[in-house]
C-alpha positions, 0 to 999 in steps of 0.5 A, spaced: 548 532 487 544 526 486 545 520 491 543 513 491 538 515 496 537 509 500 544 508 501 545 515 503 540 514 508 543 508 511 550 512 512 546 518 515 543 512 520 550 509 521 552 516 523 546 518 527 547 512 531 555 513 533 554 520 535 548 519 539 550 512 543 551 513 550 546 519 550 539 520 553 537 520 546 540 514 542 537 514 535 535 508 531 535 503 537 528 500 535 523 499 530 528 498 524 523 495 519 521 502 519 527 504 515 529 497 512 522 495 509 518 501 509 523 507 507 526 502 502 520 501 499 518 508 499 524 510 495 524 504 490 517 503 488 513 510 490 518 516 490 518 519 483 521 525 479 519 532 482 517 529 489 519 532 496 520 528 502 521 529 509 525 524 512 525 523 520 530 519 524 525 519 530 527 521 537 528 516 543 530 511 538 523 510 535 525 508 528 524 513 522 518 516 518 518 518 511 512 524 509 511 526 502 511 534 502 504 537 500 500 531 503 495 532 509 498 526 513 504 529 513 502 536 515 499 532 521 504 527 522 510 532 523 507 535 529 508 529 533 516 529 533 520 533 537 526 537 536 531 532 538 529 528 531 534 529 525 530 531 519 532 531 512 529 533 506 529 528 500 529 532 493 527 526 488 529 526 481 527 518 480 526 512 483 531 511 489 535 517 486 535 525 488 538 530 493 538 529 501 540 534 506 539 535 513 534 541 515 530 543 522 523 543 524 521 550 521 524 548 514 520 542 514 514 545 516 515 550 510 516 544 505 510 540 508 505 546 507 508 549 501 509 544 496 504 542 492 503 535 489 501 535 482 494 533 480 496 529 474 501 525 479 500 518 478 502 513 484 507 508 482 503 503 486 496 503 488 494 500 495 490 493 495 484 497 498 484 503 493 484 498 488 478 494 490 475 501 492 476 503 484 473 496 482 467 496 487 465 504 487 468 507 481 468 514 480 466 515 488 469 519 493 473 513 497 474 517 503 466 517 505 465 510 501 470 504 502 471 497 502 475 498 508 471 495 514 467 490 509 467 482 510 471 482 503 476 486 506 477 482 512 477 475 508 482 477 503 487 481 508 492 482 503 499 479 504 505 479 499 504 473 494 497 473 494 493 472 488 485 473 487 481 473 481 475 477 481 468 477 477 464 483 478 457 483 476 451 488 476 444 485 478 440 492 475 433 490 478 436 489 485 441 495 484 446 490 487 453 488 485 456 481 486 463 480 487 465 473 486 472 472 488 477 466 487 483 466 491 488 463 486 494 463 491 494 465 498 501 466 502 502 462 508 501 465 515 507 468 519 508 467 526 502 469 530 498 471 524 491 468 522 489 468 515 482 466 512 482 460 509 476 462 504 478 461 497 471 461 493 466 466 496 461 471 493 460 478 496 454 483 495 454 490 495 449 496 494 451 498 487 453 506 487 451 510 481 458 509 478 457 501 479 451 502 475 454 505 469 460 501 469 457 494 469 451 495 466 453 492 459 457 486 462 461 483 468 468 485 469 473 480 471 480 482 474 486 479 477 489 482 483 496 481 484 499 483 491 506 483 489 508 488 495 505 488 502 498 492 502 499 493 495 496 490 488 496 490 481 490 489 477 490 486 470 483 485 466 482 478 464 477 474 460 471 471 463 474 464 460 480 465 464 476 467 471 472 460 469 478 457 468 481 459 475 474 456 478 475 450 475 483 449 477 481 451 484 475 445 484 480 440 481 485 442 486 480 441 492 478 434 489 485 432 489 486 434 496 480 429 498 482 423 495 485 418 499 493 418 500 493 425 498 
């Protein structure tokens, strides 16, 4: 029987809280965002037909965890939970839809080790880092070469609501890739959060073989739209649209300098 997965998971959490209240292992007493933010987004915006997830209400009241069966991170993560956790198998038949039943750690281990993620599975969302990796290091193995620890990534530090226009250009003689970034919308910093105020910068990278091929004919302009925290959608735009973004930013900054504004 298929359920609204998130609502069913909420029922299971309520049940776990009632059954373990007053014991030495009360469940779901902290880290509530694990469920209300991460798990909610996972079942609504990432899960797709054919997926198998292991969902865990963690021991000691320490929130929840969702693991996509067949993934390497799931194989490593399952080892960290003891037998006092409550473990469930989610068999997904669509966004926020599927079957769910409680299982033991042995069965969870079997599912994680034996489920195979299809090679043609297309993620419904792509992380901000991976979107940049595909643009700057096209066709490369991003486990060995990535923008993760670069100044570009540090300055952008993506947040839900951010929008940035990028112009990627190859200088073939020097084999350098320039990435001009105009931050057209910067989400406000939260409490105790520091965000870079840089809004128009050029970053340079050594061009990979893939980049030499991808950008040898002309520059490429894109819009990065962070509709979710740490994720982004990429839309290719024209060079004219990019230059308009530059001009709009310059006009805005000029107005801010004018007296009385």
